[in-house]
PyMOL CGO cylinders between C-alpha atoms (Angstrom):
from pymol import cmd
from pymol.cgo import CYLINDER

trace = [
    CYLINDER, -18.33, -10.61, -20.20, -15.12, -12.57, -20.18, 0.3, 1, 1, 1, 1, 1, 1,
    CYLINDER, -15.12, -12.57, -20.18, -12.05, -11.54, -18.25, 0.3, 1, 1, 1, 1, 1, 1,
    CYLINDER, -12.05, -11.54, -18.25, -8.37, -12.09, -18.86, 0.3, 1, 1, 1, 1, 1, 1,
    CYLINDER, -8.37, -12.09, -18.86, -5.23, -11.00, -17.04, 0.3, 1, 1, 1, 1, 1, 1,
    CYLINDER, -5.23, -11.00, -17.04, -2.14, -9.85, -18.91, 0.3, 1, 1, 1, 1, 1, 1,
    CYLINDER, -2.14, -9.85, -18.91, 1.41, -9.33, -17.65, 0.3, 1, 1, 1, 1, 1, 1,
    CYLINDER, 1.41, -9.33, -17.65, 2.73, -5.82, -18.24, 0.3, 1, 1, 1, 1, 1, 1,
    CYLINDER, 2.73, -5.82, -18.24, 6.15, -7.27, -19.13, 0.3, 1, 1, 1, 1, 1, 1,
    CYLINDER, 6.15, -7.27, -19.13, 4.45, -8.88, -22.14, 0.3, 1, 1, 1, 1, 1, 1,
    CYLINDER, 4.45, -8.88, -22.14, 2.39, -5.74, -22.87, 0.3, 1, 1, 1, 1, 1, 1,
    CYLINDER, 2.39, -5.74, -22.87, 4.51, -2.70, -21.93, 0.3, 1, 1, 1, 1, 1, 1,
    CYLINDER, 4.51, -2.70, -21.93, 1.94, -0.40, -23.52, 0.3, 1, 1, 1, 1, 1, 1,
    CYLINDER, 1.94, -0.40, -23.52, -0.19, -1.07, -20.41, 0.3, 1, 1, 1, 1, 1, 1,
    CYLINDER, -0.19, -1.07, -20.41, 2.36, 0.43, -18.01, 0.3, 1, 1, 1, 1, 1, 1,
    CYLINDER, 2.36, 0.43, -18.01, 1.09, 4.05, -18.32, 0.3, 1, 1, 1, 1, 1, 1,
    CYLINDER, 1.09, 4.05, -18.32, -2.46, 2.89, -17.48, 0.3, 1, 1, 1, 1, 1, 1,
    CYLINDER, -2.46, 2.89, -17.48, -1.21, 1.01, -14.41, 0.3, 1, 1, 1, 1, 1, 1,
    CYLINDER, -1.21, 1.01, -14.41, 0.82, 4.05, -13.33, 0.3, 1, 1, 1, 1, 1, 1,
    CYLINDER, 0.82, 4.05, -13.33, -2.17, 6.37, -13.78, 0.3, 1, 1, 1, 1, 1, 1,
    CYLINDER, -2.17, 6.37, -13.78, -4.36, 4.10, -11.64, 0.3, 1, 1, 1, 1, 1, 1,
    CYLINDER, -4.36, 4.10, -11.64, -1.71, 3.91, -8.92, 0.3, 1, 1, 1, 1, 1, 1,
    CYLINDER, -1.71, 3.91, -8.92, -1.34, 7.68, -8.82, 0.3, 1, 1, 1, 1, 1, 1,
    CYLINDER, -1.34, 7.68, -8.82, -5.14, 8.06, -8.71, 0.3, 1, 1, 1, 1, 1, 1,
    CYLINDER, -5.14, 8.06, -8.71, -5.63, 5.46, -5.97, 0.3, 1, 1, 1, 1, 1, 1,
    CYLINDER, -5.63, 5.46, -5.97, -2.50, 5.76, -3.86, 0.3, 1, 1, 1, 1, 1, 1,
    CYLINDER, -2.50, 5.76, -3.86, -0.78, 8.98, -4.87, 0.3, 1, 1, 1, 1, 1, 1,
    CYLINDER, -0.78, 8.98, -4.87, -0.06, 11.75, -2.44, 0.3, 1, 1, 1, 1, 1, 1,
    CYLINDER, -0.06, 11.75, -2.44, 1.31, 15.27, -2.69, 0.3, 1, 1, 1, 1, 1, 1,
    CYLINDER, 1.31, 15.27, -2.69, 4.99, 15.07, -3.55, 0.3, 1, 1, 1, 1, 1, 1,
    CYLINDER, 4.99, 15.07, -3.55, 4.66, 11.44, -4.63, 0.3, 1, 1, 1, 1, 1, 1,
    CYLINDER, 4.66, 11.44, -4.63, 5.76, 9.88, -7.90, 0.3, 1, 1, 1, 1, 1, 1,
    CYLINDER, 5.76, 9.88, -7.90, 4.30, 11.11, -11.17, 0.3, 1, 1, 1, 1, 1, 1,
    CYLINDER, 4.30, 11.11, -11.17, 2.68, 8.86, -13.79, 0.3, 1, 1, 1, 1, 1, 1,
    CYLINDER, 2.68, 8.86, -13.79, 5.86, 9.11, -15.89, 0.3, 1, 1, 1, 1, 1, 1,
    CYLINDER, 5.86, 9.11, -15.89, 8.07, 8.14, -12.92, 0.3, 1, 1, 1, 1, 1, 1,
    CYLINDER, 8.07, 8.14, -12.92, 5.85, 5.19, -12.03, 0.3, 1, 1, 1, 1, 1, 1,
    CYLINDER, 5.85, 5.19, -12.03, 5.71, 4.05, -15.65, 0.3, 1, 1, 1, 1, 1, 1,
    CYLINDER, 5.71, 4.05, -15.65, 9.52, 4.00, -15.76, 0.3, 1, 1, 1, 1, 1, 1,
    CYLINDER, 9.52, 4.00, -15.76, 9.61, 2.09, -12.47, 0.3, 1, 1, 1, 1, 1, 1,
    CYLINDER, 9.61, 2.09, -12.47, 7.09, -0.49, -13.71, 0.3, 1, 1, 1, 1, 1, 1,
    CYLINDER, 7.09, -0.49, -13.71, 9.12, -1.04, -16.90, 0.3, 1, 1, 1, 1, 1, 1,
    CYLINDER, 9.12, -1.04, -16.90, 12.52, -0.87, -15.19, 0.3, 1, 1, 1, 1, 1, 1,
    CYLINDER, 12.52, -0.87, -15.19, 14.77, -3.63, -13.91, 0.3, 1, 1, 1, 1, 1, 1,
    CYLINDER, 14.77, -3.63, -13.91, 13.44, -5.95, -11.21, 0.3, 1, 1, 1, 1, 1, 1,
    CYLINDER, 13.44, -5.95, -11.21, 14.91, -7.17, -7.92, 0.3, 1, 1, 1, 1, 1, 1,
    CYLINDER, 14.91, -7.17, -7.92, 13.58, -10.71, -8.13, 0.3, 1, 1, 1, 1, 1, 1,
    CYLINDER, 13.58, -10.71, -8.13, 10.23, -12.11, -9.14, 0.3, 1, 1, 1, 1, 1, 1,
    CYLINDER, 10.23, -12.11, -9.14, 8.31, -8.91, -9.83, 0.3, 1, 1, 1, 1, 1, 1,
    CYLINDER, 8.31, -8.91, -9.83, 5.45, -8.29, -12.24, 0.3, 1, 1, 1, 1, 1, 1,
    CYLINDER, 5.45, -8.29, -12.24, 2.45, -6.03, -12.75, 0.3, 1, 1, 1, 1, 1, 1,
    CYLINDER, 2.45, -6.03, -12.75, -0.79, -7.37, -14.17, 0.3, 1, 1, 1, 1, 1, 1,
    CYLINDER, -0.79, -7.37, -14.17, -3.85, -5.82, -15.81, 0.3, 1, 1, 1, 1, 1, 1,
    CYLINDER, -3.85, -5.82, -15.81, -7.25, -7.48, -15.73, 0.3, 1, 1, 1, 1, 1, 1,
    CYLINDER, -7.25, -7.48, -15.73, -9.50, -6.89, -18.74, 0.3, 1, 1, 1, 1, 1, 1,
    CYLINDER, -9.50, -6.89, -18.74, -13.28, -7.06, -18.51, 0.3, 1, 1, 1, 1, 1, 1,
    CYLINDER, -13.28, -7.06, -18.51, -14.14, -7.72, -22.12, 0.3, 1, 1, 1, 1, 1, 1,
    CYLINDER, -14.14, -7.72, -22.12, -11.94, -5.25, -24.00, 0.3, 1, 1, 1, 1, 1, 1,
    CYLINDER, -11.94, -5.25, -24.00, -11.73, -2.71, -21.16, 0.3, 1, 1, 1, 1, 1, 1,
    CYLINDER, -11.73, -2.71, -21.16, -8.81, -2.54, -18.73, 0.3, 1, 1, 1, 1, 1, 1,
    CYLINDER, -8.81, -2.54, -18.73, -10.51, -3.03, -15.37, 0.3, 1, 1, 1, 1, 1, 1,
    CYLINDER, -10.51, -3.03, -15.37, -7.87, -3.40, -12.67, 0.3, 1, 1, 1, 1, 1, 1,
    CYLINDER, -7.87, -3.40, -12.67, -4.31, -4.03, -11.68, 0.3, 1, 1, 1, 1, 1, 1,
    CYLINDER, -4.31, -4.03, -11.68, -2.17, -5.77, -9.07, 0.3, 1, 1, 1, 1, 1, 1,
    CYLINDER, -2.17, -5.77, -9.07, 1.54, -6.42, -8.74, 0.3, 1, 1, 1, 1, 1, 1,
    CYLINDER, 1.54, -6.42, -8.74, 4.11, -8.65, -7.15, 0.3, 1, 1, 1, 1, 1, 1,
    CYLINDER, 4.11, -8.65, -7.15, 6.77, -6.28, -5.79, 0.3, 1, 1, 1, 1, 1, 1,
    CYLINDER, 6.77, -6.28, -5.79, 10.11, -6.86, -4.07, 0.3, 1, 1, 1, 1, 1, 1,
    CYLINDER, 10.11, -6.86, -4.07, 9.44, -4.15, -1.49, 0.3, 1, 1, 1, 1, 1, 1,
    CYLINDER, 9.44, -4.15, -1.49, 6.44, -2.00, -0.64, 0.3, 1, 1, 1, 1, 1, 1,
    CYLINDER, 6.44, -2.00, -0.64, 6.51, -0.80, 2.98, 0.3, 1, 1, 1, 1, 1, 1,
    CYLINDER, 6.51, -0.80, 2.98, 9.45, 1.38, 3.98, 0.3, 1, 1, 1, 1, 1, 1,
    CYLINDER, 9.45, 1.38, 3.98, 9.11, 0.47, 7.67, 0.3, 1, 1, 1, 1, 1, 1,
    CYLINDER, 9.11, 0.47, 7.67, 9.52, -3.26, 6.84, 0.3, 1, 1, 1, 1, 1, 1,
    CYLINDER, 9.52, -3.26, 6.84, 12.45, -3.69, 4.43, 0.3, 1, 1, 1, 1, 1, 1,
    CYLINDER, 12.45, -3.69, 4.43, 13.00, -7.13, 5.99, 0.3, 1, 1, 1, 1, 1, 1,
    CYLINDER, 13.00, -7.13, 5.99, 9.85, -8.52, 4.35, 0.3, 1, 1, 1, 1, 1, 1,
    CYLINDER, 9.85, -8.52, 4.35, 9.67, -9.58, 0.73, 0.3, 1, 1, 1, 1, 1, 1,
    CYLINDER, 9.67, -9.58, 0.73, 7.92, -10.03, -1.70, 0.3, 1, 1, 1, 1, 1, 1,
    CYLINDER, 7.92, -10.03, -1.70, 4.67, -8.07, -1.58, 0.3, 1, 1, 1, 1, 1, 1,
    CYLINDER, 4.67, -8.07, -1.58, 1.24, -8.09, -3.16, 0.3, 1, 1, 1, 1, 1, 1,
    CYLINDER, 1.24, -8.09, -3.16, 1.02, -4.41, -4.07, 0.3, 1, 1, 1, 1, 1, 1,
    CYLINDER, 1.02, -4.41, -4.07, -1.06, -1.86, -5.91, 0.3, 1, 1, 1, 1, 1, 1,
    CYLINDER, -1.06, -1.86, -5.91, -4.34, -3.77, -6.07, 0.3, 1, 1, 1, 1, 1, 1,
    CYLINDER, -4.34, -3.77, -6.07, -6.78, -1.38, -7.73, 0.3, 1, 1, 1, 1, 1, 1,
    CYLINDER, -6.78, -1.38, -7.73, -10.09, -1.73, -9.56, 0.3, 1, 1, 1, 1, 1, 1,
    CYLINDER, -10.09, -1.73, -9.56, -11.71, 1.45, -10.92, 0.3, 1, 1, 1, 1, 1, 1,
    CYLINDER, -11.71, 1.45, -10.92, -15.14, 2.21, -9.40, 0.3, 1, 1, 1, 1, 1, 1,
    CYLINDER, -15.14, 2.21, -9.40, -17.04, 1.35, -12.60, 0.3, 1, 1, 1, 1, 1, 1,
    CYLINDER, -17.04, 1.35, -12.60, -15.71, -2.24, -12.44, 0.3, 1, 1, 1, 1, 1, 1,
    CYLINDER, -15.71, -2.24, -12.44, -16.08, -2.95, -8.72, 0.3, 1, 1, 1, 1, 1, 1,
    CYLINDER, -16.08, -2.95, -8.72, -18.39, -5.61, -7.33, 0.3, 1, 1, 1, 1, 1, 1,
    CYLINDER, -18.39, -5.61, -7.33, -17.51, -8.13, -10.06, 0.3, 1, 1, 1, 1, 1, 1,
    CYLINDER, -17.51, -8.13, -10.06, -14.83, -10.11, -8.24, 0.3, 1, 1, 1, 1, 1, 1,
    CYLINDER, -14.83, -10.11, -8.24, -11.97, -8.48, -10.14, 0.3, 1, 1, 1, 1, 1, 1,
    CYLINDER, -11.97, -8.48, -10.14, -9.89, -7.64, -7.06, 0.3, 1, 1, 1, 1, 1, 1,
    CYLINDER, -9.89, -7.64, -7.06, -10.14, -11.24, -5.86, 0.3, 1, 1, 1, 1, 1, 1,
    CYLINDER, -10.14, -11.24, -5.86, -9.17, -12.54, -9.32, 0.3, 1, 1, 1, 1, 1, 1,
    CYLINDER, -9.17, -12.54, -9.32, -6.15, -10.23, -9.39, 0.3, 1, 1, 1, 1, 1, 1,
    CYLINDER, -6.15, -10.23, -9.39, -5.05, -11.29, -5.90, 0.3, 1, 1, 1, 1, 1, 1,
    CYLINDER, -5.05, -11.29, -5.90, -5.34, -14.97, -6.82, 0.3, 1, 1, 1, 1, 1, 1,
    CYLINDER, -5.34, -14.97, -6.82, -3.41, -14.34, -10.04, 0.3, 1, 1, 1, 1, 1, 1,
    CYLINDER, -3.41, -14.34, -10.04, -0.52, -12.66, -8.22, 0.3, 1, 1, 1, 1, 1, 1,
    CYLINDER, -0.52, -12.66, -8.22, -0.52, -15.46, -5.64, 0.3, 1, 1, 1, 1, 1, 1,
    CYLINDER, -0.52, -15.46, -5.64, -0.25, -18.03, -8.47, 0.3, 1, 1, 1, 1, 1, 1,
    CYLINDER, -0.25, -18.03, -8.47, 2.55, -16.09, -10.14, 0.3, 1, 1, 1, 1, 1, 1,
    CYLINDER, 2.55, -16.09, -10.14, 4.41, -15.86, -6.83, 0.3, 1, 1, 1, 1, 1, 1,
    CYLINDER, 4.41, -15.86, -6.83, 3.89, -19.55, -6.09, 0.3, 1, 1, 1, 1, 1, 1,
    CYLINDER, 3.89, -19.55, -6.09, 5.22, -20.49, -9.54, 0.3, 1, 1, 1, 1, 1, 1,
    CYLINDER, 5.22, -20.49, -9.54, 8.30, -18.35, -8.83, 0.3, 1, 1, 1, 1, 1, 1,
    CYLINDER, 8.30, -18.35, -8.83, 8.95, -20.33, -5.63, 0.3, 1, 1, 1, 1, 1, 1,
    CYLINDER, 8.95, -20.33, -5.63, 7.66, -17.73, -3.18, 0.3, 1, 1, 1, 1, 1, 1,
    CYLINDER, 7.66, -17.73, -3.18, 6.60, -19.31, 0.10, 0.3, 1, 1, 1, 1, 1, 1,
    CYLINDER, 6.60, -19.31, 0.10, 5.24, -16.23, 1.92, 0.3, 1, 1, 1, 1, 1, 1,
    CYLINDER, 5.24, -16.23, 1.92, 3.67, -13.11, 0.45, 0.3, 1, 1, 1, 1, 1, 1,
    CYLINDER, 3.67, -13.11, 0.45, 3.05, -9.82, 2.30, 0.3, 1, 1, 1, 1, 1, 1,
    CYLINDER, 3.05, -9.82, 2.30, 0.69, -6.88, 1.89, 0.3, 1, 1, 1, 1, 1, 1,
    CYLINDER, 0.69, -6.88, 1.89, -0.42, -3.83, 3.77, 0.3, 1, 1, 1, 1, 1, 1,
    CYLINDER, -0.42, -3.83, 3.77, -3.75, -2.05, 3.61, 0.3, 1, 1, 1, 1, 1, 1,
    CYLINDER, -3.75, -2.05, 3.61, -5.58, 0.71, 5.37, 0.3, 1, 1, 1, 1, 1, 1,
    CYLINDER, -5.58, 0.71, 5.37, -9.01, -0.02, 3.86, 0.3, 1, 1, 1, 1, 1, 1,
    CYLINDER, -9.01, -0.02, 3.86, -9.36, -3.59, 2.57, 0.3, 1, 1, 1, 1, 1, 1,
    CYLINDER, -9.36, -3.59, 2.57, -8.34, -6.00, 5.35, 0.3, 1, 1, 1, 1, 1, 1,
    CYLINDER, -8.34, -6.00, 5.35, -11.74, -7.81, 5.23, 0.3, 1, 1, 1, 1, 1, 1,
    CYLINDER, -11.74, -7.81, 5.23, -11.32, -8.50, 1.48, 0.3, 1, 1, 1, 1, 1, 1,
    CYLINDER, -11.32, -8.50, 1.48, -7.89, -10.04, 2.02, 0.3, 1, 1, 1, 1, 1, 1,
    CYLINDER, -7.89, -10.04, 2.02, -8.94, -11.96, 5.13, 0.3, 1, 1, 1, 1, 1, 1,
    CYLINDER, -8.94, -11.96, 5.13, -11.72, -13.52, 3.07, 0.3, 1, 1, 1, 1, 1, 1,
    CYLINDER, -11.72, -13.52, 3.07, -9.07, -14.71, 0.62, 0.3, 1, 1, 1, 1, 1, 1,
    CYLINDER, -9.07, -14.71, 0.62, -7.02, -16.44, 3.32, 0.3, 1, 1, 1, 1, 1, 1,
    CYLINDER, -7.02, -16.44, 3.32, -4.65, -13.63, 4.30, 0.3, 1, 1, 1, 1, 1, 1,
    CYLINDER, -4.65, -13.63, 4.30, -3.80, -13.35, 8.01, 0.3, 1, 1, 1, 1, 1, 1,
    CYLINDER, -3.80, -13.35, 8.01, -3.36, -10.09, 9.90, 0.3, 1, 1, 1, 1, 1, 1,
    CYLINDER, -3.36, -10.09, 9.90, 0.02, -10.12, 11.63, 0.3, 1, 1, 1, 1, 1, 1,
    CYLINDER, 0.02, -10.12, 11.63, 0.10, -6.63, 13.09, 0.3, 1, 1, 1, 1, 1, 1,
    CYLINDER, 0.10, -6.63, 13.09, -0.10, -2.92, 12.59, 0.3, 1, 1, 1, 1, 1, 1,
    CYLINDER, -0.10, -2.92, 12.59, 2.66, -0.86, 10.99, 0.3, 1, 1, 1, 1, 1, 1,
    CYLINDER, 2.66, -0.86, 10.99, 3.37, 2.78, 10.33, 0.3, 1, 1, 1, 1, 1, 1,
    CYLINDER, 3.37, 2.78, 10.33, 3.29, 3.76, 6.66, 0.3, 1, 1, 1, 1, 1, 1,
    CYLINDER, 3.29, 3.76, 6.66, 5.91, 6.52, 6.62, 0.3, 1, 1, 1, 1, 1, 1,
    CYLINDER, 5.91, 6.52, 6.62, 5.05, 8.31, 3.38, 0.3, 1, 1, 1, 1, 1, 1,
    CYLINDER, 5.05, 8.31, 3.38, 1.39, 8.84, 4.29, 0.3, 1, 1, 1, 1, 1, 1,
    CYLINDER, 1.39, 8.84, 4.29, 2.00, 8.95, 8.05, 0.3, 1, 1, 1, 1, 1, 1,
    CYLINDER, 2.00, 8.95, 8.05, -0.82, 6.49, 8.72, 0.3, 1, 1, 1, 1, 1, 1,
    CYLINDER, -0.82, 6.49, 8.72, -1.27, 3.20, 10.53, 0.3, 1, 1, 1, 1, 1, 1,
    CYLINDER, -1.27, 3.20, 10.53, -1.80, 0.21, 8.25, 0.3, 1, 1, 1, 1, 1, 1,
    CYLINDER, -1.80, 0.21, 8.25, -2.67, -3.44, 8.66, 0.3, 1, 1, 1, 1, 1, 1,
    CYLINDER, -2.67, -3.44, 8.66, 0.16, -5.83, 7.81, 0.3, 1, 1, 1, 1, 1, 1,
    CYLINDER, 0.16, -5.83, 7.81, -1.02, -9.16, 6.38, 0.3, 1, 1, 1, 1, 1, 1,
    CYLINDER, -1.02, -9.16, 6.38, 0.66, -12.41, 5.32, 0.3, 1, 1, 1, 1, 1, 1,
    CYLINDER, 0.66, -12.41, 5.32, -0.30, -15.24, 2.99, 0.3, 1, 1, 1, 1, 1, 1,
    CYLINDER, -0.30, -15.24, 2.99, 1.59, -18.52, 3.28, 0.3, 1, 1, 1, 1, 1, 1,
    CYLINDER, 1.59, -18.52, 3.28, 1.72, -20.07, -0.18, 0.3, 1, 1, 1, 1, 1, 1,
    CYLINDER, 1.72, -20.07, -0.18, 3.70, -23.21, 0.62, 0.3, 1, 1, 1, 1, 1, 1,
    CYLINDER, 3.70, -23.21, 0.62, 1.42, -26.21, 0.44, 0.3, 1, 1, 1, 1, 1, 1,
    CYLINDER, 1.42, -26.21, 0.44, -1.40, -24.28, -1.26, 0.3, 1, 1, 1, 1, 1, 1,
    CYLINDER, -1.40, -24.28, -1.26, -2.69, -25.92, -4.44, 0.3, 1, 1, 1, 1, 1, 1,
    CYLINDER, -2.69, -25.92, -4.44, -1.51, -24.17, -7.58, 0.3, 1, 1, 1, 1, 1, 1,
]
cmd.load_cgo(trace, "trace")
């Protein structure tokens, strides 16, 4: 099957699907609702920000975003690769890697030199894509320790 990646800003009808995935994958008690996240995804941006949806054939099969901020304990770092999610039925097909590369390309085209992410489960995936672990941080909302990673985009081929 063929894949394609669409920007939510060009296809706002995809925002509720992205929000539902994010609540499913990263939600927590007392966290944002699907409606609140949808409004946030479609709302004003603080710089180069965008959410993307990967399609596997005609089926939406994953999402990833470029976000201005993502980790409350590190407001000094920006921008972030955020919300990378592929539903279980579509895993093992390289979709997460394709989404990461797409966000990196979008960020690079916007003049971003360094991109950040945090993860508590997928550090090996990101390391395999050239991301470097720079430390451990405390994720306040979940009260967990996470791995902070960086990707230097300057000098990378487009």
